[in-house]
N, CA, C and O atoms as a GROMACS GRO file, in nm:
protein
  524
    1UNK      N    1   2.240   3.400  -5.987
    1UNK     CA    2   2.308   3.292  -6.057
    1UNK      C    3   2.277   3.304  -6.206
    1UNK      O    4   2.161   3.312  -6.246
    2UNK      N    5   2.381   3.304  -6.286
    2UNK     CA    6   2.363   3.315  -6.431
    2UNK      C    7   2.450   3.209  -6.497
    2UNK      O    8   2.572   3.209  -6.483
    3UNK      N    9   2.386   3.118  -6.569
    3UNK     CA   10   2.452   3.003  -6.630
    3UNK      C   11   2.468   3.022  -6.780
    3UNK      O   12   2.373   3.060  -6.849
    4UNK      N   13   2.588   2.994  -6.830
    4UNK     CA   14   2.616   2.996  -6.972
    4UNK      C   15   2.671   2.861  -7.016
    4UNK      O   16   2.715   2.782  -6.933
    5UNK      N   17   2.669   2.836  -7.146
    5UNK     CA   18   2.713   2.708  -7.200
    5UNK      C   19   2.815   2.727  -7.311
    5UNK      O   20   2.804   2.818  -7.393
    6UNK      N   21   2.914   2.640  -7.312
    6UNK     CA   22   3.006   2.624  -7.424
    6UNK      C   23   2.975   2.489  -7.486
    6UNK      O   24   2.970   2.388  -7.416
    7UNK      N   25   2.954   2.488  -7.617
    7UNK     CA   26   2.928   2.363  -7.687
    7UNK      C   27   3.039   2.344  -7.791
    7UNK      O   28   3.057   2.427  -7.880
    8UNK      N   29   3.111   2.233  -7.779
    8UNK     CA   30   3.213   2.195  -7.876
    8UNK      C   31   3.152   2.090  -7.969
    8UNK      O   32   3.109   1.984  -7.922
    9UNK      N   33   3.147   2.118  -8.098
    9UNK     CA   34   3.083   2.025  -8.191
    9UNK      C   35   3.169   2.006  -8.316
    9UNK      O   36   3.245   2.094  -8.355
   10UNK      N   37   3.154   1.887  -8.376
   10UNK     CA   38   3.225   1.859  -8.500
   10UNK      C   39   3.138   1.784  -8.601
   10UNK      O   40   3.176   1.771  -8.718
   11UNK      N   41   3.024   1.735  -8.558
   11UNK     CA   42   2.933   1.663  -8.648
   11UNK      C   43   2.791   1.681  -8.596
   11UNK      O   44   2.770   1.737  -8.488
   12UNK      N   45   2.695   1.635  -8.673
   12UNK     CA   46   2.553   1.647  -8.635
   12UNK      C   47   2.520   1.789  -8.589
   12UNK      O   48   2.461   1.809  -8.483
   13UNK      N   49   2.561   1.886  -8.670
   13UNK     CA   50   2.545   2.027  -8.630
   13UNK      C   51   2.400   2.068  -8.613
   13UNK      O   52   2.371   2.163  -8.540
   14UNK      N   53   2.308   1.997  -8.678
   14UNK     CA   54   2.167   2.029  -8.657
   14UNK      C   55   2.128   2.004  -8.511
   14UNK      O   56   2.047   2.078  -8.456
   15UNK      N   57   2.184   1.900  -8.449
   15UNK     CA   58   2.156   1.872  -8.308
   15UNK      C   59   2.221   1.978  -8.218
   15UNK      O   60   2.159   2.025  -8.122
   16UNK      N   61   2.344   2.015  -8.250
   16UNK     CA   62   2.411   2.120  -8.173
   16UNK      C   63   2.332   2.250  -8.182
   16UNK      O   64   2.319   2.323  -8.084
   17UNK      N   65   2.280   2.279  -8.300
   17UNK     CA   66   2.198   2.399  -8.318
   17UNK      C   67   2.070   2.394  -8.237
   17UNK      O   68   2.030   2.493  -8.176
   18UNK      N   69   2.004   2.278  -8.238
   18UNK     CA   70   1.882   2.263  -8.157
   18UNK      C   71   1.910   2.284  -8.009
   18UNK      O   72   1.836   2.353  -7.940
   19UNK      N   73   2.019   2.225  -7.961
   19UNK     CA   74   2.056   2.240  -7.821
   19UNK      C   75   2.088   2.385  -7.790
   19UNK      O   76   2.042   2.438  -7.689
   20UNK      N   77   2.166   2.450  -7.875
   20UNK     CA   78   2.202   2.590  -7.852
   20UNK      C   79   2.078   2.679  -7.848
   20UNK      O   80   2.068   2.766  -7.762
   21UNK      N   81   1.986   2.658  -7.940
   21UNK     CA   82   1.863   2.738  -7.941
   21UNK      C   83   1.779   2.713  -7.816
   21UNK      O   84   1.724   2.807  -7.758
   22UNK      N   85   1.768   2.588  -7.775
   22UNK     CA   86   1.694   2.555  -7.653
   22UNK      C   87   1.753   2.630  -7.534
   22UNK      O   88   1.680   2.693  -7.457
   23UNK      N   89   1.883   2.621  -7.518
   23UNK     CA   90   1.950   2.685  -7.405
   23UNK      C   91   1.936   2.837  -7.410
   23UNK      O   92   1.900   2.901  -7.311
   24UNK      N   93   1.964   2.895  -7.528
   24UNK     CA   94   1.957   3.040  -7.543
   24UNK      C   95   1.815   3.092  -7.520
   24UNK      O   96   1.796   3.199  -7.462
   25UNK      N   97   1.715   3.016  -7.564
   25UNK     CA   98   1.576   3.058  -7.543
   25UNK      C   99   1.531   3.040  -7.399
   25UNK      O  100   1.423   3.085  -7.361
   26UNK      N  101   1.614   2.974  -7.318
   26UNK     CA  102   1.586   2.958  -7.176
   26UNK      C  103   1.684   3.040  -7.091
   26UNK      O  104   1.721   3.000  -6.981
   27UNK      N  105   1.727   3.154  -7.147
   27UNK     CA  106   1.810   3.252  -7.077
   27UNK      C  107   1.948   3.202  -7.040
   27UNK      O  108   2.006   3.247  -6.941
   28UNK      N  109   2.002   3.108  -7.118
   28UNK     CA  110   2.139   3.059  -7.098
   28UNK      C  111   2.220   3.094  -7.223
   28UNK      O  112   2.204   3.029  -7.327
   29UNK      N  113   2.306   3.194  -7.215
   29UNK     CA  114   2.390   3.227  -7.331
   29UNK      C  115   2.477   3.109  -7.371
   29UNK      O  116   2.518   3.028  -7.287
   30UNK      N  117   2.504   3.099  -7.502
   30UNK     CA  118   2.578   2.986  -7.557
   30UNK      C  119   2.688   3.037  -7.650
   30UNK      O  120   2.668   3.130  -7.728
   31UNK      N  121   2.806   2.974  -7.639
   31UNK     CA  122   2.911   2.994  -7.738
   31UNK      C  123   2.938   2.859  -7.802
   31UNK      O  124   2.966   2.760  -7.734
   32UNK      N  125   2.929   2.856  -7.934
   32UNK     CA  126   2.953   2.734  -8.011
   32UNK      C  127   3.094   2.737  -8.069
   32UNK      O  128   3.135   2.835  -8.131
   33UNK      N  129   3.166   2.628  -8.049
   33UNK     CA  130   3.293   2.607  -8.121
   33UNK      C  131   3.268   2.492  -8.217
   33UNK      O  132   3.231   2.382  -8.175
   34UNK      N  133   3.290   2.518  -8.344
   34UNK     CA  134   3.273   2.415  -8.446
   34UNK      C  135   3.411   2.381  -8.500
   34UNK      O  136   3.484   2.468  -8.549
   35UNK      N  137   3.446   2.254  -8.490
   35UNK     CA  138   3.577   2.206  -8.533
   35UNK      C  139   3.606   2.252  -8.676
   35UNK      O  140   3.520   2.247  -8.763
   36UNK      N  141   3.729   2.296  -8.697
   36UNK     CA  142   3.769   2.343  -8.829
   36UNK      C  143   3.770   2.230  -8.933
   36UNK      O  144   3.773   2.257  -9.053
   37UNK      N  145   3.769   2.105  -8.887
   37UNK     CA  146   3.759   1.992  -8.979
   37UNK      C  147   3.619   1.979  -9.039
   37UNK      O  148   3.600   1.908  -9.137
   38UNK      N  149   3.522   2.048  -8.982
   38UNK     CA  150   3.384   2.044  -9.031
   38UNK      C  151   3.374   2.135  -9.154
   38UNK      O  152   3.434   2.242  -9.158
   39UNK      N  153   3.299   2.093  -9.251
   39UNK     CA  154   3.291   2.167  -9.378
   39UNK      C  155   3.223   2.304  -9.359
   39UNK      O  156   3.142   2.325  -9.269
   40UNK      N  157   3.261   2.394  -9.449
   40UNK     CA  158   3.201   2.528  -9.449
   40UNK      C  159   3.050   2.519  -9.478
   40UNK      O  160   2.972   2.598  -9.425
   41UNK      N  161   3.011   2.425  -9.561
   41UNK     CA  162   2.868   2.408  -9.594
   41UNK      C  163   2.789   2.375  -9.468
   41UNK      O  164   2.683   2.432  -9.443
   42UNK      N  165   2.841   2.280  -9.388
   42UNK     CA  166   2.773   2.245  -9.263
   42UNK      C  167   2.772   2.364  -9.166
   42UNK      O  168   2.672   2.390  -9.099
   43UNK      N  169   2.885   2.434  -9.160
   43UNK     CA  170   2.895   2.551  -9.073
   43UNK      C  171   2.794   2.658  -9.113
   43UNK      O  172   2.727   2.717  -9.028
   44UNK      N  173   2.784   2.684  -9.242
   44UNK     CA  174   2.688   2.783  -9.292
   44UNK      C  175   2.545   2.742  -9.258
   44UNK      O  176   2.463   2.827  -9.221
   45UNK      N  177   2.514   2.612  -9.270
   45UNK     CA  178   2.381   2.564  -9.235
   45UNK      C  179   2.349   2.587  -9.088
   45UNK      O  180   2.238   2.628  -9.053
   46UNK      N  181   2.446   2.561  -9.002
   46UNK     CA  182   2.426   2.585  -8.858
   46UNK      C  183   2.406   2.733  -8.831
   46UNK      O  184   2.313   2.771  -8.760
   47UNK      N  185   2.492   2.816  -8.888
   47UNK     CA  186   2.479   2.960  -8.864
   47UNK      C  187   2.343   3.012  -8.908
   47UNK      O  188   2.282   3.094  -8.838
   48UNK      N  189   2.294   2.966  -9.022
   48UNK     CA  190   2.162   3.014  -9.067
   48UNK      C  191   2.050   2.962  -8.978
   48UNK      O  192   1.948   3.028  -8.963
   49UNK      N  193   2.068   2.844  -8.918
   49UNK     CA  194   1.961   2.789  -8.833
   49UNK      C  195   1.952   2.860  -8.698
   49UNK      O  196   1.846   2.858  -8.635
   50UNK      N  197   2.060   2.922  -8.653
   50UNK     CA  198   2.057   2.991  -8.523
   50UNK      C  199   2.065   3.143  -8.539
   50UNK      O  200   2.071   3.216  -8.440
   51UNK      N  201   2.065   3.188  -8.662
   51UNK     CA  202   2.089   3.329  -8.694
   51UNK      C  203   2.000   3.426  -8.617
   51UNK      O  204   2.048   3.532  -8.576
   52UNK      N  205   1.875   3.395  -8.598
   52UNK     CA  206   1.782   3.488  -8.533
   52UNK      C  207   1.764   3.461  -8.384
   52UNK      O  208   1.670   3.511  -8.324
   53UNK      N  209   1.853   3.384  -8.326
   53UNK     CA  210   1.843   3.352  -8.184
   53UNK      C  211   1.943   3.436  -8.105
   53UNK      O  212   2.063   3.430  -8.129
   54UNK      N  213   1.891   3.514  -8.013
   54UNK     CA  214   1.979   3.594  -7.927
   54UNK      C  215   2.056   3.502  -7.834
   54UNK      O  216   2.014   3.389  -7.808
   55UNK      N  217   2.167   3.551  -7.784
   55UNK     CA  218   2.249   3.480  -7.685
   55UNK      C  219   2.327   3.362  -7.741
   55UNK      O  220   2.372   3.276  -7.665
   56UNK      N  221   2.345   3.355  -7.874
   56UNK     CA  222   2.430   3.252  -7.933
   56UNK      C  223   2.543   3.322  -8.008
   56UNK      O  224   2.519   3.406  -8.095
   57UNK      N  225   2.666   3.286  -7.973
   57UNK     CA  226   2.784   3.339  -8.041
   57UNK      C  227   2.873   3.222  -8.083
   57UNK      O  228   2.857   3.110  -8.036
   58UNK      N  229   2.966   3.252  -8.173
   58UNK     CA  230   3.061   3.152  -8.221
   58UNK      C  231   3.202   3.195  -8.185
   58UNK      O  232   3.233   3.314  -8.183
   59UNK      N  233   3.286   3.098  -8.158
   59UNK     CA  234   3.427   3.127  -8.129
   59UNK      C  235   3.513   3.093  -8.251
   59UNK      O  236   3.467   3.030  -8.346
   60UNK      N  237   3.637   3.137  -8.245
   60UNK     CA  238   3.736   3.104  -8.348
   60UNK      C  239   3.747   2.953  -8.358
   60UNK      O  240   3.752   2.883  -8.256
   61UNK      N  241   3.752   2.904  -8.480
   61UNK     CA  242   3.756   2.759  -8.502
   61UNK      C  243   3.898   2.706  -8.494
   61UNK      O  244   3.991   2.766  -8.548
   62UNK      N  245   3.913   2.593  -8.427
   62UNK     CA  246   4.040   2.522  -8.418
   62UNK      C  247   4.024   2.388  -8.487
   62UNK      O  248   3.915   2.331  -8.490
   63UNK      N  249   4.131   2.337  -8.543
   63UNK     CA  250   4.133   2.202  -8.600
   63UNK      C  251   4.167   2.109  -8.484
   63UNK      O  252   4.281   2.104  -8.440
   64UNK      N  253   4.068   2.035  -8.436
   64UNK     CA  254   4.083   1.955  -8.314
   64UNK      C  255   4.116   1.810  -8.345
   64UNK      O  256   4.064   1.750  -8.439
   65UNK      N  257   4.202   1.755  -8.263
   65UNK     CA  258   4.235   1.614  -8.268
   65UNK      C  259   4.205   1.551  -8.134
   65UNK      O  260   4.230   1.612  -8.029
   66UNK      N  261   4.153   1.431  -8.135
   66UNK     CA  262   4.114   1.363  -8.011
   66UNK      C  263   4.232   1.355  -7.914
   66UNK      O  264   4.340   1.307  -7.950
   67UNK      N  265   4.210   1.401  -7.792
   67UNK     CA  266   4.311   1.394  -7.688
   67UNK      C  267   4.424   1.494  -7.705
   67UNK      O  268   4.525   1.485  -7.635
   68UNK      N  269   4.409   1.590  -7.794
   68UNK     CA  270   4.514   1.687  -7.817
   68UNK      C  271   4.481   1.821  -7.751
   68UNK      O  272   4.366   1.847  -7.715
   69UNK      N  273   4.582   1.904  -7.736
   69UNK     CA  274   4.563   2.034  -7.672
   69UNK      C  275   4.468   2.122  -7.751
   69UNK      O  276   4.410   2.216  -7.696
   70UNK      N  277   4.450   2.094  -7.878
   70UNK     CA  278   4.362   2.176  -7.961
   70UNK      C  279   4.220   2.180  -7.905
   70UNK      O  280   4.149   2.280  -7.923
   71UNK      N  281   4.177   2.076  -7.838
   71UNK     CA  282   4.043   2.076  -7.776
   71UNK      C  283   4.041   2.173  -7.658
   71UNK      O  284   3.943   2.244  -7.636
   72UNK      N  285   4.150   2.176  -7.582
   72UNK     CA  286   4.161   2.274  -7.472
   72UNK      C  287   4.161   2.415  -7.530
   72UNK      O  288   4.093   2.503  -7.478
   73UNK      N  289   4.237   2.436  -7.638
   73UNK     CA  290   4.241   2.569  -7.701
   73UNK      C  291   4.104   2.610  -7.751
   73UNK      O  292   4.065   2.726  -7.736
   74UNK      N  293   4.030   2.517  -7.809
   74UNK     CA  294   3.894   2.546  -7.855
   74UNK      C  295   3.806   2.589  -7.738
   74UNK      O  296   3.726   2.681  -7.751
   75UNK      N  297   3.822   2.521  -7.625
   75UNK     CA  298   3.744   2.554  -7.505
   75UNK      C  299   3.781   2.693  -7.454
   75UNK      O  300   3.694   2.771  -7.419
   76UNK      N  301   3.910   2.723  -7.451
   76UNK     CA  302   3.955   2.855  -7.406
   76UNK      C  303   3.904   2.966  -7.498
   76UNK      O  304   3.860   3.071  -7.452
   77UNK      N  305   3.910   2.941  -7.630
   77UNK     CA  306   3.858   3.039  -7.725
   77UNK      C  307   3.710   3.067  -7.700
   77UNK      O  308   3.666   3.182  -7.698
   78UNK      N  309   3.634   2.959  -7.680
   78UNK     CA  310   3.490   2.974  -7.658
   78UNK      C  311   3.462   3.044  -7.525
   78UNK      O  312   3.373   3.129  -7.517
   79UNK      N  313   3.538   3.011  -7.421
   79UNK     CA  314   3.517   3.075  -7.291
   79UNK      C  315   3.544   3.225  -7.301
   79UNK      O  316   3.472   3.306  -7.244
   80UNK      N  317   3.649   3.261  -7.373
   80UNK     CA  318   3.682   3.402  -7.388
   80UNK      C  319   3.568   3.479  -7.456
   80UNK      O  320   3.529   3.586  -7.409
   81UNK      N  321   3.516   3.425  -7.565
   81UNK     CA  322   3.407   3.490  -7.637
   81UNK      C  323   3.280   3.496  -7.550
   81UNK      O  324   3.215   3.600  -7.543
   82UNK      N  325   3.248   3.385  -7.486
   82UNK     CA  326   3.127   3.381  -7.402
   82UNK      C  327   3.135   3.484  -7.290
   82UNK      O  328   3.040   3.558  -7.266
   83UNK      N  329   3.249   3.489  -7.221
   83UNK     CA  330   3.262   3.581  -7.108
   83UNK      C  331   3.277   3.727  -7.151
   83UNK      O  332   3.238   3.817  -7.077
   84UNK      N  333   3.331   3.752  -7.269
   84UNK     CA  334   3.334   3.889  -7.322
   84UNK      C  335   3.193   3.939  -7.348
   84UNK      O  336   3.162   4.055  -7.322
   85UNK      N  337   3.108   3.851  -7.399
   85UNK     CA  338   2.970   3.888  -7.431
   85UNK      C  339   2.877   3.885  -7.312
   85UNK      O  340   2.773   3.951  -7.312
   86UNK      N  341   2.913   3.808  -7.210
   86UNK     CA  342   2.826   3.792  -7.092
   86UNK      C  343   2.910   3.791  -6.965
   86UNK      O  344   2.926   3.687  -6.901
   87UNK      N  345   2.965   3.906  -6.927
   87UNK     CA  346   3.051   3.912  -6.809
   87UNK      C  347   2.978   3.884  -6.678
   87UNK      O  348   3.041   3.868  -6.573
   88UNK      N  349   2.846   3.879  -6.683
   88UNK     CA  350   2.767   3.854  -6.562
   88UNK      C  351   2.748   3.706  -6.531
   88UNK      O  352   2.683   3.671  -6.432
   89UNK      N  353   2.805   3.617  -6.613
   89UNK     CA  354   2.790   3.473  -6.588
   89UNK      C  355   2.860   3.434  -6.458
   89UNK      O  356   2.971   3.481  -6.429
   90UNK      N  357   2.796   3.348  -6.383
   90UNK     CA  358   2.857   3.296  -6.260
   90UNK      C  359   2.905   3.153  -6.279
   90UNK      O  360   2.995   3.108  -6.208
   91UNK      N  361   2.846   3.080  -6.374
   91UNK     CA  362   2.882   2.942  -6.401
   91UNK      C  363   2.882   2.918  -6.551
   91UNK      O  364   2.802   2.974  -6.624
   92UNK      N  365   2.976   2.833  -6.596
   92UNK     CA  366   2.983   2.794  -6.736
   92UNK      C  367   2.985   2.642  -6.742
   92UNK      O  368   3.062   2.576  -6.672
   93UNK      N  369   2.898   2.588  -6.826
   93UNK     CA  370   2.882   2.444  -6.845
   93UNK      C  371   2.945   2.408  -6.979
   93UNK      O  372   2.906   2.462  -7.082
   94UNK      N  373   3.041   2.317  -6.978
   94UNK     CA  374   3.106   2.272  -7.099
   94UNK      C  375   3.038   2.144  -7.148
   94UNK      O  376   3.025   2.047  -7.073
   95UNK      N  377   2.995   2.146  -7.274
   95UNK     CA  378   2.923   2.030  -7.330
   95UNK      C  379   2.976   2.001  -7.469
   95UNK      O  380   3.032   2.088  -7.536
   96UNK      N  381   2.956   1.878  -7.512
   96UNK     CA  382   2.987   1.844  -7.651
   96UNK      C  383   2.859   1.864  -7.733
   96UNK      O  384   2.750   1.881  -7.678
   97UNK      N  385   2.875   1.861  -7.863
   97UNK     CA  386   2.760   1.879  -7.950
   97UNK      C  387   2.658   1.767  -7.941
   97UNK      O  388   2.546   1.781  -7.989
   98UNK      N  389   2.696   1.655  -7.881
   98UNK     CA  390   2.604   1.542  -7.869
   98UNK      C  391   2.543   1.531  -7.729
   98UNK      O  392   2.469   1.437  -7.701
   99UNK      N  393   2.573   1.626  -7.642
   99UNK     CA  394   2.515   1.624  -7.506
   99UNK      C  395   2.372   1.676  -7.508
   99UNK      O  396   2.338   1.767  -7.584
  100UNK      N  397   2.291   1.618  -7.426
  100UNK     CA  398   2.156   1.668  -7.403
  100UNK      C  399   2.134   1.675  -7.253
  100UNK      O  400   2.177   1.586  -7.180
  101UNK      N  401   2.068   1.780  -7.207
  101UNK     CA  402   2.042   1.789  -7.062
  101UNK      C  403   1.957   1.671  -7.015
  101UNK      O  404   1.855   1.640  -7.076
  102UNK      N  405   1.999   1.608  -6.908
  102UNK     CA  406   1.925   1.495  -6.853
  102UNK      C  407   1.822   1.541  -6.750
  102UNK      O  408   1.730   1.467  -6.715
  103UNK      N  409   1.837   1.662  -6.703
  103UNK     CA  410   1.747   1.720  -6.604
  103UNK      C  411   1.702   1.858  -6.652
  103UNK      O  412   1.770   1.919  -6.735
  104UNK      N  413   1.591   1.907  -6.603
  104UNK     CA  414   1.547   2.042  -6.641
  104UNK      C  415   1.649   2.147  -6.598
  104UNK      O  416   1.716   2.132  -6.496
  105UNK      N  417   1.661   2.252  -6.678
  105UNK     CA  418   1.757   2.359  -6.647
  105UNK      C  419   1.732   2.421  -6.509
  105UNK      O  420   1.826   2.460  -6.440
  106UNK      N  421   1.607   2.431  -6.469
  106UNK     CA  422   1.577   2.487  -6.337
  106UNK      C  423   1.637   2.402  -6.226
  106UNK      O  424   1.683   2.456  -6.125
  107UNK      N  425   1.637   2.270  -6.243
  107UNK     CA  426   1.699   2.184  -6.143
  107UNK      C  427   1.850   2.203  -6.141
  107UNK      O  428   1.911   2.205  -6.034
  108UNK      N  429   1.910   2.218  -6.258
  108UNK     CA  430   2.054   2.240  -6.266
  108UNK      C  431   2.092   2.371  -6.198
  108UNK      O  432   2.185   2.374  -6.118
  109UNK      N  433   2.022   2.478  -6.230
  109UNK     CA  434   2.056   2.606  -6.169
  109UNK      C  435   2.031   2.606  -6.019
  109UNK      O  436   2.108   2.664  -5.943
  110UNK      N  437   1.925   2.540  -5.974
  110UNK     CA  438   1.900   2.530  -5.830
  110UNK      C  439   2.013   2.453  -5.761
  110UNK      O  440   2.057   2.491  -5.653
  111UNK      N  441   2.059   2.346  -5.823
  111UNK     CA  442   2.170   2.268  -5.768
  111UNK      C  443   2.296   2.353  -5.759
  111UNK      O  444   2.364   2.351  -5.656
  112UNK      N  445   2.327   2.426  -5.864
  112UNK     CA  446   2.446   2.511  -5.863
  112UNK      C  447   2.435   2.623  -5.760
  112UNK      O  448   2.534   2.661  -5.698
  113UNK      N  449   2.315   2.675  -5.742
  113UNK     CA  450   2.295   2.779  -5.639
  113UNK      C  451   2.319   2.724  -5.499
  113UNK      O  452   2.366   2.797  -5.412
  114UNK      N  453   2.286   2.597  -5.477
  114UNK     CA  454   2.308   2.535  -5.346
  114UNK      C  455   2.456   2.504  -5.321
  114UNK      O  456   2.496   2.480  -5.207
  115UNK      N  457   2.537   2.503  -5.426
  115UNK     CA  458   2.679   2.469  -5.416
  115UNK      C  459   2.764   2.576  -5.485
  115UNK      O  460   2.831   2.548  -5.584
  116UNK      N  461   2.761   2.699  -5.433
  116UNK     CA  462   2.823   2.811  -5.505
  116UNK      C  463   2.976   2.808  -5.512
  116UNK      O  464   3.033   2.875  -5.598
  117UNK      N  465   3.041   2.735  -5.427
  117UNK     CA  466   3.188   2.740  -5.425
  117UNK      C  467   3.253   2.610  -5.473
  117UNK      O  468   3.371   2.587  -5.448
  118UNK      N  469   3.177   2.527  -5.542
  118UNK     CA  470   3.230   2.398  -5.588
  118UNK      C  471   3.249   2.401  -5.738
  118UNK      O  472   3.161   2.443  -5.813
  119UNK      N  473   3.367   2.355  -5.783
  119UNK     CA  474   3.392   2.333  -5.925
  119UNK      C  475   3.360   2.188  -5.955
  119UNK      O  476   3.415   2.097  -5.892
  120UNK      N  477   3.273   2.166  -6.050
  120UNK     CA  478   3.233   2.030  -6.085
  120UNK      C  479   3.310   1.984  -6.208
  120UNK      O  480   3.256   1.977  -6.318
  121UNK      N  481   3.437   1.953  -6.185
  121UNK     CA  482   3.524   1.906  -6.292
  121UNK      C  483   3.583   1.774  -6.246
  121UNK      O  484   3.645   1.766  -6.140
  122UNK      N  485   3.563   1.670  -6.326
  122UNK     CA  486   3.614   1.539  -6.290
  122UNK      C  487   3.764   1.533  -6.315
  122UNK      O  488   3.812   1.569  -6.422
  123UNK      N  489   3.837   1.488  -6.214
  123UNK     CA  490   3.980   1.467  -6.234
  123UNK      C  491   4.028   1.358  -6.140
  123UNK      O  492   3.972   1.337  -6.032
  124UNK      N  493   4.130   1.288  -6.182
  124UNK     CA  494   4.191   1.182  -6.100
  124UNK      C  495   4.341   1.191  -6.116
  124UNK      O  496   4.393   1.229  -6.221
  125UNK      N  497   4.410   1.155  -6.011
  125UNK     CA  498   4.554   1.148  -6.017
  125UNK      C  499   4.594   1.018  -6.084
  125UNK      O  500   4.542   0.912  -6.050
  126UNK      N  501   4.685   1.024  -6.179
  126UNK     CA  502   4.730   0.901  -6.245
  126UNK      C  503   4.812   0.817  -6.150
  126UNK      O  504   4.830   0.698  -6.173
  127UNK      N  505   4.863   0.878  -6.044
  127UNK     CA  506   4.940   0.802  -5.945
  127UNK      C  507   4.850   0.729  -5.847
  127UNK      O  508   4.885   0.622  -5.797
  128UNK      N  509   4.731   0.786  -5.820
  128UNK     CA  510   4.644   0.732  -5.715
  128UNK      C  511   4.541   0.630  -5.764
  128UNK      O  512   4.488   0.554  -5.683
  129UNK      N  513   4.512   0.628  -5.888
  129UNK     CA  514   4.407   0.537  -5.932
  129UNK      C  515   4.409   0.512  -6.079
  129UNK      O  516   4.476   0.581  -6.156
  130UNK      N  517   4.334   0.412  -6.116
  130UNK     CA  518   4.320   0.381  -6.258
  130UNK      C  519   4.200   0.460  -6.312
  130UNK      O  520   4.098   0.474  -6.246
  131UNK      N  521   4.218   0.509  -6.430
  131UNK     CA  522   4.111   0.591  -6.488
  131UNK      C  523   4.040   0.512  -6.593
  131UNK      O  524   3.946   0.562  -6.655
   0.00000   0.00000   0.00000
């Protein structure tokens, strides 16, 4: 089992960088997508803070709008880069720049190993229920 992370961030890049370094230093490759609305100065600061950390890559930046397809495109861009660099990944965890793991990574990977054929993506039918 090999777990990788995609992190979509647009603010508080120092936190996204801390999370990416934590994950990468615990054998979880990371691809960061930084919203194109974020300044180059902030982007440069993030890049320099993770520069010497293996297993961290960046994807092409998209200008994202809340609830728009651009967020999906940003995710696809990041997935492509992550999987090109780490074709051995078995699971990919999508997170925002403000997410923090609530459980130890070992517990997460053990849980995923116990459920190898399940996709953990929340979805509801708009016809069947209120969201």
